[in-house]
Wavefront OBJ file of the C-alpha trace (Angstrom):
o trace
v 61.287 27.255 14.047
v 60.312 23.477 12.022
v 57.229 22.902 11.039
v 56.818 19.789 14.267
v 57.395 22.876 17.027
v 54.336 24.761 14.647
v 51.791 22.098 14.287
v 52.511 21.476 18.185
v 51.585 25.302 18.670
v 48.111 24.774 16.594
v 47.617 21.420 18.084
v 47.859 23.413 21.578
v 45.995 26.676 20.377
v 42.771 24.583 18.888
v 42.668 22.139 21.861
v 42.323 25.452 23.839
v 40.331 26.990 21.454
v 37.552 24.003 21.756
v 37.522 24.175 25.000
v 37.306 28.416 25.885
v 34.717 28.999 22.658
v 31.081 27.774 22.805
v 29.823 24.950 20.465
v 27.502 27.218 18.878
v 29.760 29.663 17.408
v 32.488 27.180 16.348
v 29.942 25.589 14.702
v 29.054 28.044 13.180
v 32.713 28.735 11.420
v 32.878 28.878 7.527
v 35.975 28.744 5.315
v 35.593 32.794 5.214
v 35.709 33.137 8.925
v 37.979 35.009 10.684
v 38.306 32.895 13.727
v 39.300 35.401 16.510
v 36.471 37.574 15.712
v 33.876 34.919 15.548
v 34.394 32.597 18.450
v 32.998 33.766 21.342
v 34.186 33.150 24.492
v 32.545 30.335 27.048
v 30.727 32.035 30.293
v 32.567 29.819 32.623
v 35.823 31.795 32.190
v 36.953 33.459 36.044
v 38.231 36.324 34.040
v 36.999 37.524 31.092
v 40.203 37.702 28.603
v 40.482 37.791 24.817
v 40.941 33.826 23.073
v 43.976 35.121 21.098
v 45.557 35.705 24.729
v 44.246 32.341 26.443
v 44.276 30.343 23.591
v 47.997 30.563 22.319
v 50.984 29.837 23.240
v 53.014 32.691 22.573
v 53.197 34.957 19.419
v 54.815 34.843 16.106
v 56.557 37.014 13.961
v 59.255 37.334 11.252
v 59.275 41.205 10.793
v 57.135 41.413 8.298
v 53.604 39.962 6.978
v 53.219 36.312 7.172
v 51.778 34.771 4.124
v 52.335 31.565 1.798
v 55.816 32.513 0.875
v 57.073 32.764 4.333
v 59.818 30.191 5.273
v 58.995 28.613 8.669
v 62.652 28.875 10.132
v 62.005 32.855 10.104
v 59.289 32.411 12.352
v 60.633 33.117 15.983
v 58.323 33.477 19.255
v 57.750 36.744 21.296
v 56.254 37.049 24.109
v 56.010 40.804 23.927
v 51.913 42.255 23.428
v 50.827 42.091 20.216
v 52.146 44.364 17.386
v 52.184 44.622 13.964
v 53.134 41.472 12.195
v 52.573 39.631 15.496
v 50.636 36.043 14.773
v 48.941 33.514 17.174
v 50.497 30.173 15.846
v 46.725 28.780 14.273
v 46.875 32.340 12.281
v 50.465 31.937 11.008
v 49.466 28.589 10.307
v 46.664 29.516 8.417
v 47.988 32.421 6.328
v 51.053 30.175 5.706
v 48.663 27.308 4.367
v 46.077 28.573 3.422
v 44.803 25.160 1.629
v 44.359 23.636 5.519
v 41.712 26.103 6.635
v 39.165 24.078 5.734
v 41.008 20.649 7.428
v 41.684 23.146 11.005
v 37.877 24.596 10.954
v 36.924 21.236 10.882
v 39.149 20.044 13.789
v 37.563 23.114 15.816
v 33.895 22.227 15.307
v 32.069 20.511 17.954
v 31.510 16.562 17.547
v 28.175 15.146 17.945
v 27.814 13.063 20.481
v 26.744 9.868 19.914
v 26.118 8.944 23.636
v 21.689 8.219 24.562
v 20.293 7.475 27.769
v 19.728 4.062 28.705
v 16.026 3.393 30.639
v 16.573 0.010 30.882
v 18.300 0.193 34.313
v 18.140 -2.514 37.167
v 19.431 -1.929 40.087
v 20.995 -4.386 42.174
v 19.398 -5.870 45.150
l 1 2 3 4 5 6 7 8 9 10 11 12 13 14 15 16 17 18 19 20 21 22 23 24 25 26 27 28 29 30 31 32 33 34 35 36 37 38 39 40 41 42 43 44 45 46 47 48 49 50 51 52 53 54 55 56 57 58 59 60 61 62 63 64 65 66 67 68 69 70 71 72 73 74 75 76 77 78 79 80 81 82 83 84 85 86 87 88 89 90 91 92 93 94 95 96 97 98 99 100 101 102 103 104 105 106 107 108 109 110 111 112 113 114 115 116 117 118 119 120 121 122 123 124 125
């Protein structure tokens, strides 16, 4: 695995988490948050599926605990049901790069819209 492959997987996971989790639960995330235990699934999902399964491309593993000393090259995608030492790409990224957690959480937080209704609409006759 390369850093660019990991980044693509993390980007995908963040986009899907932003879509499938409630904006209210995303806005409450803090630096101490466990993302997957605190995010709530949107109500409009046809099949109730845990976010880790719905939003992650795959699970990553190197056969041991992933931490800051883990080499990216040692990570391998796995398609099995989650076992010990299996992590989503986002989980692995945050374990390997804890200093990036705040930046990552900011990407998950809902974006405030600057849209305001326009009440001066004139019809074309």
